[in-house]
Structure formats: structure tokens, C-alpha cells
C-alpha atoms as one frame of an Amber mdcrd trajectory, in Angstrom:
protein
   0.892  22.640  -3.943   0.339  24.275  -0.592   0.550  27.838   0.613   3.647
  28.540   2.631   3.921  29.812   6.142   5.985  29.789   9.284   2.962  29.045
  11.463   1.268  25.685  11.966  -2.482  26.225  11.696  -5.153  28.914  11.986
  -6.292  29.991  15.380  -9.319  28.153  16.627  -9.137  25.338  14.083  -9.708
  21.853  15.380  -6.660  19.628  15.532  -8.784  16.464  15.370  -7.685  14.497
  12.350 -10.978  12.727  12.143 -11.425   9.088  11.280 -11.699   7.353   7.985
 -15.176   5.848   7.810 -14.110   2.335   6.839 -10.384   2.416   6.195  -8.792
   2.957   9.583  -7.995   0.614  12.410  -6.836   3.363  14.820  -5.125   2.932
  18.169  -7.343   2.716  21.194  -8.979   6.030  22.058 -11.209   5.002  24.940
 -14.081   3.746  22.774 -14.650   0.130  23.700 -15.718  -2.618  21.338 -17.241
  -6.012  22.195 -15.297  -8.168  24.642 -14.066 -11.238  22.783 -12.399 -14.383
  24.145  -8.645 -14.770  23.852  -8.788 -18.281  22.389  -9.875 -18.351  18.771
 -10.235 -21.152  16.200  -7.029 -21.945  14.346  -6.790 -20.072  11.020  -6.798
 -21.908   7.720  -3.334 -22.991   6.704  -1.543 -20.495   4.490  -0.899 -21.888
   1.001   2.057 -19.595   0.279   4.637 -21.862   2.003   3.410 -24.645  -0.288
   4.107 -22.388  -3.263   7.604 -21.799  -1.898   8.204 -25.549  -1.696   6.878
 -25.984  -5.231   9.222 -23.294  -6.570  12.232 -24.841  -4.835  11.604 -28.435
  -5.886  10.846 -27.379  -9.470  14.542 -26.612  -9.943  15.588 -30.229  -9.279
  14.340 -31.792 -12.563  15.945 -28.969 -14.533  19.259 -29.565 -12.786  19.441
 -33.038 -14.388  20.808 -31.419 -17.549  23.849 -30.351 -15.517  24.985 -33.966
 -15.097  28.655 -34.190 -15.966  29.480 -30.574 -15.278  32.008 -29.773 -12.535
  30.580 -28.966  -9.095  27.094 -30.202 -10.044  25.820 -30.211  -6.405  26.912
 -26.597  -5.982  25.251 -25.575  -9.261  22.054 -27.364  -8.241  22.048 -25.575
  -4.870  22.560 -22.234  -6.632  19.709 -23.067  -9.001  17.339 -23.854  -6.118
  18.392 -20.771  -4.127  17.990 -18.458  -7.110  14.558 -19.948  -7.871  13.436
 -19.165  -4.335  14.859 -15.654  -4.320  13.358 -14.756  -7.710   9.998 -16.419
  -7.186   6.865 -14.462  -8.223   5.357 -12.105  -5.675   3.048 -13.647  -3.039
  -0.125 -14.931  -4.644  -3.449 -13.239  -4.008  -6.593 -15.016  -2.884  -8.003
 -15.032  -6.415  -4.851 -15.834  -8.395  -4.157 -19.116 -10.188  -1.379 -20.956
 -11.971  -2.076 -19.193 -15.277  -1.803 -15.803 -13.528   1.654 -16.798 -12.278
   2.834 -18.213 -15.616   4.409 -15.099 -17.274   6.272 -13.990 -14.154   7.337
 -17.554 -13.310   8.745 -18.286 -16.780  10.504 -14.929 -16.935  12.240 -15.487
 -13.613  13.233 -19.048 -14.500  14.745 -17.769 -17.763  16.778 -15.201 -15.816
  18.006 -17.894 -13.405  19.242 -20.149 -16.201  20.857 -17.331 -18.171  22.768
 -16.172 -15.097  23.803 -19.738 -14.301  25.022 -20.255 -17.888  26.977 -16.986
 -17.775  28.686 -17.943 -14.494  29.587 -21.389 -15.807  30.983 -19.941 -19.042
  33.064 -17.454 -17.092  34.584 -19.869 -14.549  34.594 -23.147 -16.534  34.612
 -22.304 -20.251  35.232 -25.924 -21.216  31.906 -26.907 -19.643  29.792 -23.986
 -20.886  26.168 -24.893 -21.474  25.095 -25.259 -25.075  21.907 -23.636 -26.334
  20.175 -27.036 -26.480  21.046 -27.902 -22.878  20.064 -24.432 -21.734  16.651
 -24.681 -23.430  16.106 -28.193 -22.050  16.907 -27.095 -18.507  14.618 -24.093
 -18.802  11.725 -26.188 -20.160  12.050 -28.874 -17.475  12.240 -26.234 -14.756
   9.294 -24.214 -16.141   7.020 -27.208 -16.715   7.703 -28.610 -13.252   7.232
 -25.199 -11.643   3.919 -24.574 -13.405   2.675 -28.063 -12.539   3.636 -27.646
  -8.895   2.002 -24.254  -8.604  -1.079 -25.564 -10.402  -1.435 -28.369  -7.850
  -1.079 -25.924  -4.939  -3.638 -23.513  -6.399  -6.030 -26.385  -7.082  -5.864
 -27.540  -3.470  -6.310 -23.970  -2.282  -9.441 -23.474  -4.417 -10.864 -26.747
  -3.135 -10.235 -25.641   0.453 -11.995 -22.319  -0.176 -15.030 -24.098  -1.603
 -15.275 -26.990   0.853 -14.203 -25.216   4.045 -15.373 -21.588   3.793 -14.523
 -19.286   6.673 -17.267 -17.596   8.640 -17.453 -13.858   8.006 -19.313 -10.799
   9.240 -20.362  -8.004   6.868 -20.194  -4.509   8.389 -21.843  -1.462   6.846
 -25.146   0.226   6.003 -27.995  -2.275   5.742 -28.576  -2.064   1.975 -24.874
  -2.232   1.068 -24.130  -5.020   3.555 -27.076  -7.055   2.240 -25.823  -6.698
  -1.325 -22.346  -7.880  -0.367 -23.698 -10.783   1.711 -25.911 -11.886  -1.179
 -22.917 -11.827  -3.535 -20.913 -13.993  -1.113 -23.737 -16.529  -0.930 -23.968
 -16.642  -4.738 -20.214 -17.136  -5.117 -19.074 -19.767  -2.577 -15.733 -20.163
  -4.394 -14.527 -16.972  -2.704 -14.169 -19.061   0.470 -16.236 -16.851   2.776
 -19.601 -17.710   4.368 -21.478 -14.698   5.780 -23.048 -15.452   9.163 -24.342
 -12.003  10.077 -24.696  -8.361   9.112 -23.476  -5.678  11.489 -25.413  -2.477
  10.895 -26.976   0.312  12.840 -30.304   0.181  10.992 -32.935  -2.436  10.144
 -31.902  -5.113   7.680 -33.188  -8.233   6.060 -33.671  -9.905   2.750 -30.726
 -12.314   2.888 -31.902 -14.584   5.702 -28.902 -13.574   7.804 -29.199 -12.229
  11.355 -28.777  -8.484  11.770 -26.403  -7.655  14.627 -26.844  -4.223  16.157
 -25.338  -4.586  19.646 -21.903  -5.555  20.940 -23.338  -8.578  22.711 -24.890
  -9.875  19.470 -21.576  -9.406  17.663 -19.681 -11.205  20.436 -22.126 -14.131
  20.384 -21.898 -14.424  16.578 -18.090 -14.381  16.651 -17.880 -17.040  19.378
 -20.570 -19.373  18.052 -19.518 -19.276  14.399 -15.758 -18.954  14.802 -15.643
 -15.791  12.693 -12.246 -15.224  11.083 -12.994 -12.537   8.463 -14.741  -9.172
   8.613 -15.835  -7.385   5.443 -16.330  -3.619   5.724 -18.740  -2.648   2.957
 -19.393   1.021   3.719 -19.367   3.749   6.341 -22.243   4.539   8.705 -24.672
   7.134   7.381 -24.754   8.741  10.825 -21.331  10.285  11.614 -21.877   9.686
  15.324 -21.758   5.922  14.667 -18.296   6.029  13.107 -16.290   5.901  16.387
 -18.271   2.801  17.441 -17.592   1.096  14.099 -13.891   1.968  14.318 -13.747
   0.483  17.839 -15.562  -2.641  16.630 -13.136  -3.179  13.738 -10.146  -2.586
  15.980 -11.401  -5.121  18.538 -12.126  -7.739  15.874  -8.666  -7.248  14.330
  -6.957  -7.547  17.712  -8.865 -10.764  18.415  -7.440 -12.401  15.299  -9.959
 -11.560  12.573  -8.792 -10.478   9.134 -10.445  -7.164   8.215 -11.115  -6.437
   4.537 -12.316  -3.160   3.081 -14.609  -3.724   0.102 -15.336  -1.047  -2.455
 -18.974  -2.024  -2.774 -19.907   1.322  -4.314 -17.313   1.238  -7.140 -18.795
   2.638 -10.384 -19.146   0.011 -13.088 -19.437   2.157 -16.216 -16.667   2.318
 -18.790 -15.513   5.818 -17.905 -14.933   5.031 -14.226 -11.334   5.386 -13.031
  -9.541   2.050 -12.870  -8.681   0.596  -9.473  -5.053  -0.215  -8.798  -4.346
  -3.909  -9.214  -5.447  -5.704  -6.077  -7.354  -8.582  -4.571 -11.064  -9.179
  -5.055 -13.764 -10.923  -3.064 -16.861 -11.999  -4.994 -15.865  -9.472  -7.660
 -15.595  -6.512  -5.264 -12.231  -4.686  -5.159 -10.819  -5.122  -1.682  -7.730
  -4.659   0.404  -6.656  -6.058   3.718  -6.539  -3.584   6.578  -3.846  -3.754
   9.208  -3.791  -2.332  12.752  -2.368   1.180  12.876   0.717  -0.006  14.758
   1.853  -2.156  11.832   3.612  -0.616   8.887   5.509  -1.917   5.886   9.145
  -1.227   5.242  10.918  -1.472   8.552  14.704  -1.376   8.595  15.169  -1.830
   4.841  13.105   1.220   3.980  14.851   3.334   6.610  18.290   2.293   5.361
  17.290   3.312   1.831  15.991   6.665   3.109  19.109   7.518   5.113  21.527
   6.382   2.410  19.865   8.135  -0.527  18.890  11.327   1.324  22.348  11.685
   2.896  24.083  11.155  -0.448  21.791  13.596  -2.231  22.216  16.257   0.448
  25.968  15.947   0.046  25.933  16.022  -3.749  23.299  18.751  -4.061  24.655
  21.059  -1.358  26.189  23.476  -3.939  22.853  23.660  -5.759  20.966  24.238
  -2.499  23.331  27.029  -1.492  23.009  28.646  -4.922  19.192  28.520  -4.760
  19.244  30.024  -1.270  21.553  32.849  -2.398  19.488  33.744  -5.469  16.256
  33.537  -3.485  17.676  35.888  -0.856  18.590  38.443  -3.538  15.315  38.130
  -5.468  12.818  37.670  -2.644  14.415  39.316   0.337  14.903  37.941   3.849
  13.414  34.622   4.833  14.818  31.972   2.509  13.431  28.962   4.376   9.823
  28.204   5.064   8.552  25.929   7.818   5.051  24.534   7.951   3.342  21.978
  10.139   2.284  18.840   8.297   0.748  15.565   9.444   2.921  12.465   9.263
   2.816   8.846  10.351   0.162   8.029  12.932  -1.300  11.537  12.673   1.737
  13.062  14.392   2.673  16.590  13.265   6.140  17.553  12.098   7.762  20.659
  10.628   8.292  20.426   6.880  11.083  22.424   5.233  11.002  24.050   1.796
  12.445  27.058   0.019  10.101  30.019   0.444   8.357  30.856  -2.834   5.302
  32.766  -1.581   4.343  34.963   1.358   0.738  34.365   2.470  -1.441  37.337
   3.322  -2.017  36.145   6.897  -1.821  33.102   9.139  -5.305  31.892   8.249
  -4.528  31.878   4.537  -1.296  29.963   5.038  -3.007  27.101   6.835  -6.329
  26.921   4.975  -5.694  28.022   1.407  -5.339  25.008  -0.851  -3.047  26.140
  -3.659  -1.002  29.153  -4.676   0.771  27.550  -7.622  -0.675  30.039 -10.124
   0.025  33.201  -8.148   1.346  35.818 -10.582   2.794  37.942  -7.808   5.578
  35.382  -7.286   9.052  36.551  -8.390  10.368  34.801 -11.492  12.849  32.697
  -9.531  10.135  31.472  -7.154   8.021  30.363 -10.099  11.094  28.578 -11.486
  11.629  26.758  -8.193   8.033  25.557  -8.120   7.946  24.467 -11.771  11.131
  22.433 -11.342  10.234  21.194  -7.820  13.601  22.491  -6.581  11.778  24.074
  -3.655  11.074  20.523  -2.392  14.737  19.495  -2.126  15.055  20.664   1.473
  12.659  17.875   2.434  15.638  15.558   2.042  16.622  16.853   5.483  13.203
  15.784   6.814  13.880  12.340   5.360  17.350  12.174   6.887  15.923  13.197
  10.299  13.208  10.538  10.109  10.212  12.889   9.829   9.470  11.600   6.318
  10.449   8.901   3.854  11.614   9.235   0.262   8.494   7.389  -0.925   5.106
   7.601   0.732   1.872   9.593   0.791   2.408  13.341   0.478   1.859  15.090
   3.842  -0.819  17.736   4.227  -1.693  20.417   6.768  -3.842  19.507   9.802
  -6.752  21.637   8.564  -7.038  19.666   5.315  -6.314  16.310   6.934  -9.313
  16.839   9.221 -11.524  17.803   6.272 -10.433  15.035   3.920 -10.561  12.341
   6.623 -14.245  13.101   7.132 -15.229  13.367   3.472 -12.995  10.801   1.701
 -13.050   7.161   2.881  -9.551   5.811   3.221  -7.808   9.184   3.476  -6.814
   8.824   7.134  -5.455   5.320   6.418  -2.628   6.995   4.475  -1.054   7.855
   7.807  -0.184   4.226   8.521   3.283   4.939   7.106   5.635   7.929   7.069
   4.842  10.694   4.603   7.010  10.880   1.504   8.563  13.318  -0.940   7.051
  11.334  -3.804   4.700   8.397  -4.106   2.573   6.186  -6.305  -0.078   8.909
  -6.597   2.448  11.499  -7.768   3.976   9.353 -10.524   0.435   8.701 -11.775
  -0.167  12.423 -12.301  -1.995  13.116  -9.023  -0.253  16.372  -8.111  -1.597
  19.864  -7.535  -5.353  20.299  -7.898  -6.285  16.680  -8.557  -8.777  14.248
  -7.036  -8.240  13.667  -3.309 -10.209  10.421  -3.551  -7.882   9.124  -6.269
  -4.826  10.128  -4.252  -6.076   8.257  -1.195  -6.798   5.169  -3.279  -3.354
   5.132  -4.908  -1.601   5.884  -1.597  -3.365   3.012   0.151  -2.613   0.713
  -2.789   1.076   1.602  -2.395   0.956   0.775   1.325  -0.895  -2.500   0.810
   1.454  -3.698  -1.962   4.688  -2.234  -0.580   8.068  -3.651  -1.507  11.552
  -2.168  -1.398  11.907  -2.655  -5.143   8.684  -0.720  -5.681  10.186   2.195
  -3.759  13.196   2.097  -6.080  10.934   2.041  -9.147   8.938   5.027  -7.895
  12.144   6.968  -7.247  13.409   6.205 -10.759  10.106   7.254 -12.337  10.142
  10.440 -10.268  13.648  11.245 -11.469  12.540  10.682 -15.068   9.523  12.948
 -14.555  11.813  15.835 -13.578  12.690  16.102 -17.276   9.169  17.424 -17.838
   8.490  19.335 -14.582   5.004  20.607 -13.855   5.424  21.891 -10.318   3.595
  20.698  -7.238
């Protein structure tokens, strides 16, 4: 996708990566927010542990059909453990028992089929009949659905009867619209107590907070626990202050949500990735920049897969390097500075497929994928994405991950961070060779806004299994290569 070079960036270009208007909770940069007290009201109890208890206890009635089988206590313990391990993904704020039903029944069916297979293998004389298997599944499923229904019912009642105080941050008109929607829909569990904006506001009966002292007083007096970011300041000079405010509120214990209050509602609008909603607005929870998903499990996957692939593909890499040297002349490798996790630069490796005219072109030209002056082998490398294989070394070194947002050059990161909300938030995690945006067709000259949205959705909903799925879909897509 990008022009290639051995230099990092054009002379005189700013290295400031900018700030995402509403999507970033950056590290401290000297801009101070309001001073908030250390002691905060206790948060509402999380209902997900109750769902865990419901999933575990639901296996007990189903285990009654195992009466008379050898090692019944052990089989019951295995049934409970498997039910907990294969429980549906953590519920969202707006989910209910019916939303969980397909995934719950599917996982319970898998648990019982595995249990029946193990029993048939190790105790054939006591193998479960089809009638017993169906009875155990039905008892387990009915109890599980009833338990989850009771937990969701109590959670909805708590949202309605004990709403949490919230601040709405953003331009006056947008913040007023969001606050009005929250007041009309109390079942979302949030009660707006103020609007934080840099301009005049009104129309909702809520106080307009324009100074740090007013924000501090509102947080202390109302016990604010949630902050809804409904838009970016119209004046760019106000963005650092808003970023500092959000960072301070997050560090004091508030949950910060980004709402897409300007999402188009017509039929042809691009669909949002599946996510949570507040009063009908698509939203996602923002985390401080220091936090990132994955941890040790993701790094183990990266090192294992990248090391194995480098070993297995080394003959192919050597062959590509040899042919490229013969066809294109000296300079087989290309190194270019890209922006990775936390905005830190690193040197990305690829096979050289194009020689830019000068340093400025290499760092500021968006795409050279259609250059006809490329040798035939260079075009082949780009179409098949073989030129990207050297990035496995970046993954093995720890500069990148196998799955994550695609890294870009500092020049474009600075531009896109200023013009596309949420773009800078992609740098909460390591950059990747492939990602959710790429498997959804967002490669080459495609929408930067869509890429940022899909990348942030991947970060917000990360799981190790999702990384595996993205890698498998990427491997399948290589059958119909389109280049990058």
C-alpha cells in the first residue's frame, strides 16, 4: 500500500502524531485536568459474576441423568467445569437472556456430546443413550436459560431503579441531543447531571459546565461514574483540554464511553461492527492508553507462529531475495519508519518492490500499487503479498503483532489523527500484519474512517480466539490475492 524507502520521513515534517478528538485517553503530556478526590462512590456491582454462577449451577440438574453411571461425581465436576469454560462471551449492557440463548444452547450441546463421547470411550457399558443425552441437554439448557434470565432481569431493574450519574462531553448541540435521549430512555441506566462543553448550551434543563472547577463540583456532588463523549470540539485548540479532562476522569474511576452520535441513519450507511449501545447510540468503552488487550497469551501466539513460519518459509524468502536481486538490482530489503503501539516508531521490513523518486515521495506518497514501471517480479510480490513476509521478523522481535491495526508512516498518522476521530486510538495495541479491517476488504485505497472503526472494534472486542480466526481468514484470502 505504501511507497517504499530507506528513510523515515520528509525533512521538516512534524513528528506530532496529533490526538484523536474523542477516542484517545493519552498518557499525561503536561496538560492538567480538574483535580478530583481520591475517594469515589463504590461502583455498581458487576452482574457478570452472577452469570458465571448461573452457568455453573445450571449443570447440576442436568447431571441427575448420570445417576448410576460410574464416577458420577467426577462426571458432574467435568460437566460444571466445561460449562464454565464454554460459557457465552461476557454480556453487554444491553443484552438479555434471549440474546444469549443460541450461543448458550450451542455450547451446552457441545459439552454433552463431548461428555457422551468420553464415557463411550472409557466405559462402553455405561454409554449414554440418545434419550438420556437429550434429557440431560434439555435440563441443562432450561436451567441455564432460566438462571441467566433471572440475572438479566435483576440487572435491568438495577439500571432502571438505580441509574448512575453521568456527564455528557461534546459540542453543545450534540451533547444536548444525547442528554435528551438519556432522559427519555431511563432503562439505559444512566442519568445525565451536566453537559461539558466549550460553548453556550441549554434546552435540556441540565447545567452547562465550562470550567474545571464546575466539572469537579459536579463529579463530587453527584457521584459521577460514567462519562459520555458525544463529539469533538469544533475548535482544535480545545482538543488538548478535552483529552486531559477525559484522562483525569478515567484515572479517578469514571467509565468513559465514546458515542457515535453523528452516525448516519439512512439505509445505505455502512454498518457498525457489533457492539454495545446506550440509548440507541453505538458506543464503545475507552480505556487508558497504558492498558491493552492480549498480554502474555497474544505474545506467545506471535512468537510461536512467527518463529515457525520464518523457519518453514526461509527457502521461499531466500528464493524471493535471489530473484529480486537479479531482476531489480542491488537493494533487496527496504526499511521504512512506521508508527506502532503508543505512537512509538519502529523500522518495518519488506522486500523492495519500488524505488521512490526522492525522500519526500517515499514518506508522503500514499500508494504506488499501480506503478507500471515496477519489474514483473515486483508486481508479482505485491499482488501475492509475498513482499510482506519479512514483517514476520518484526513480529518475532516484538515491534509488531500478527494481528492488529496496520502501521502507517508518521506523516499520515499525523494527518489522519487530526481528520478522523478514533484513528489515534488504534495505537493502543501493537501494529499487525493483518487485522479485522483487512479481512473485511479495507486494504489499499479504502476508507480511513472505516479502517479506524474496524480496528477499534477489534481492540474493544479482543480475544485470543478472534486472533486465530483472523489469521485463518487471512490465509484463506491469499488464494485470491489483491495486493496491499
